[in-house]
C-alpha positions as CSV (number, residue, x, y, z in Angstrom):
1,M,-100.9,-120.9,184.0
2,T,-103.8,-123.0,185.1
3,H,-107.4,-122.0,185.3
4,S,-110.6,-123.8,186.4
5,L,-112.5,-125.6,183.7
6,V,-115.7,-125.2,185.8
7,C,-118.0,-122.6,184.5
8,P,-121.7,-121.6,185.1
9,E,-122.8,-124.1,182.4
10,T,-120.9,-127.0,184.0
11,V,-123.4,-129.5,185.5
12,S,-122.3,-131.2,188.7
13,R,-123.6,-134.2,190.6
14,V,-122.6,-135.7,193.9
15,S,-123.1,-139.2,195.4
16,S,-124.8,-137.9,198.6
17,V,-125.1,-134.9,201.0
18,L,-124.6,-135.3,204.7
19,N,-128.0,-135.7,206.4
20,R,-129.5,-134.4,203.1
21,N,-128.7,-130.9,204.3
22,A,-127.9,-129.3,200.9
23,R,-128.1,-125.8,202.3
24,Q,-125.1,-126.4,204.6
25,F,-123.2,-129.2,202.9
26,G,-124.5,-129.3,199.3
27,K,-122.6,-129.5,196.0
28,K,-122.9,-125.7,195.5
29,H,-120.0,-125.5,198.0
30,L,-117.6,-127.5,195.8
31,F,-116.5,-124.5,193.8
32,D,-117.6,-121.4,195.8
33,Q,-113.9,-120.5,196.7
34,N,-114.9,-120.1,200.4
35,E,-112.7,-122.0,202.8
36,E,-115.5,-121.8,205.4
37,T,-117.8,-124.0,203.3
38,C,-117.5,-127.5,201.8
39,W,-119.5,-130.3,200.2
40,N,-119.9,-133.1,202.7
41,S,-121.1,-136.5,201.7
42,D,-122.8,-139.1,203.8
43,Q,-120.8,-142.0,205.0
44,G,-120.3,-144.9,202.6
45,P,-117.6,-146.9,200.8
46,S,-117.6,-144.9,197.6
47,Q,-118.4,-141.2,197.2
48,W,-118.2,-139.4,193.9
49,V,-118.4,-136.1,192.1
50,T,-119.4,-135.9,188.4
51,L,-118.8,-132.8,186.2
52,E,-120.4,-132.5,182.8
53,F,-118.7,-129.7,180.8
54,P,-120.5,-127.8,178.0
55,Q,-117.5,-128.3,175.7
56,R,-114.6,-130.6,175.1
57,I,-111.9,-130.1,177.7
58,R,-108.2,-130.9,178.2
59,V,-107.2,-131.9,181.8
60,S,-103.6,-131.7,182.9
61,Q,-104.0,-131.2,186.7
62,L,-106.4,-132.1,189.5
63,Q,-106.7,-129.8,192.5
64,I,-108.5,-131.1,195.5
65,Q,-108.8,-130.0,199.1
66,F,-110.4,-131.9,202.0
67,Q,-111.2,-131.0,205.6
68,G,-108.4,-132.6,207.7
69,G,-109.4,-136.0,208.9
70,F,-112.1,-136.5,206.3
71,S,-110.2,-137.4,203.1
72,S,-110.3,-140.4,200.9
73,R,-107.2,-142.5,200.9
74,R,-107.6,-143.5,197.3
75,G,-109.5,-142.1,194.4
76,H,-109.6,-142.3,190.6
77,L,-110.7,-140.0,187.8
78,E,-112.9,-141.3,185.0
79,G,-113.9,-139.6,181.8
80,S,-115.6,-140.2,178.5
81,Q,-115.7,-138.8,175.0
82,G,-119.2,-138.0,173.9
83,S,-121.7,-140.7,174.9
84,E,-119.2,-143.4,175.5
85,A,-119.0,-145.2,178.8
86,L,-116.8,-143.8,181.5
87,N,-113.3,-145.2,181.6
88,K,-110.7,-144.8,184.3
89,I,-108.1,-142.2,183.4
90,V,-105.8,-142.2,186.5
91,D,-105.7,-143.2,190.2
92,F,-104.8,-140.6,192.8
93,Y,-103.8,-140.9,196.5
94,P,-104.8,-137.8,198.5
95,E,-103.2,-137.0,201.8
96,D,-105.4,-136.7,204.9
97,N,-105.0,-133.0,205.6
98,N,-106.7,-129.8,204.7
99,S,-104.1,-128.3,202.4
100,L,-104.7,-127.8,198.6
101,Q,-103.4,-130.9,196.9
102,I,-102.3,-130.6,193.3
103,S,-101.7,-133.7,191.1
104,C,-99.9,-133.1,187.9
105,L,-101.3,-136.0,186.0
106,G,-99.6,-135.5,182.7
107,F,-101.4,-134.4,179.6
108,W,-104.7,-136.0,178.9
109,G,-106.4,-135.8,175.6
110,G,-109.5,-133.8,174.9
111,W,-112.0,-135.3,177.2
112,S,-115.6,-134.6,176.7
113,V,-118.4,-135.0,179.3
114,P,-118.6,-136.3,181.9
115,L,-115.6,-136.5,184.3
116,K,-116.1,-138.3,187.5
117,A,-113.9,-138.4,190.6
118,V,-114.5,-141.3,192.8
119,G,-113.0,-141.6,196.3
């Protein structure tokens, strides 16, 4: 059984917010479980989300959902242990649709903060 590693103490950052309209498109919508809302970035070649967890975590699966027609064609997940520099963990290739996409990425070790998804 899987469960979200995101908790109230998880710190999130995003590369940008569409038209700087955080109320409608801000990062708070990333994990609100509401299919009517979403984080929406400005245009640009590389958009990203960073999550800093309050404790060491183990990641085995990445779940991501885009609005149809607005997905990245390629992304990668980076992580670090402690204060080390971020290192690429795995590439992922999302489909351009609005269904929940689950990537079973094998078992990753105990990653510390932060984790960054780049698309």
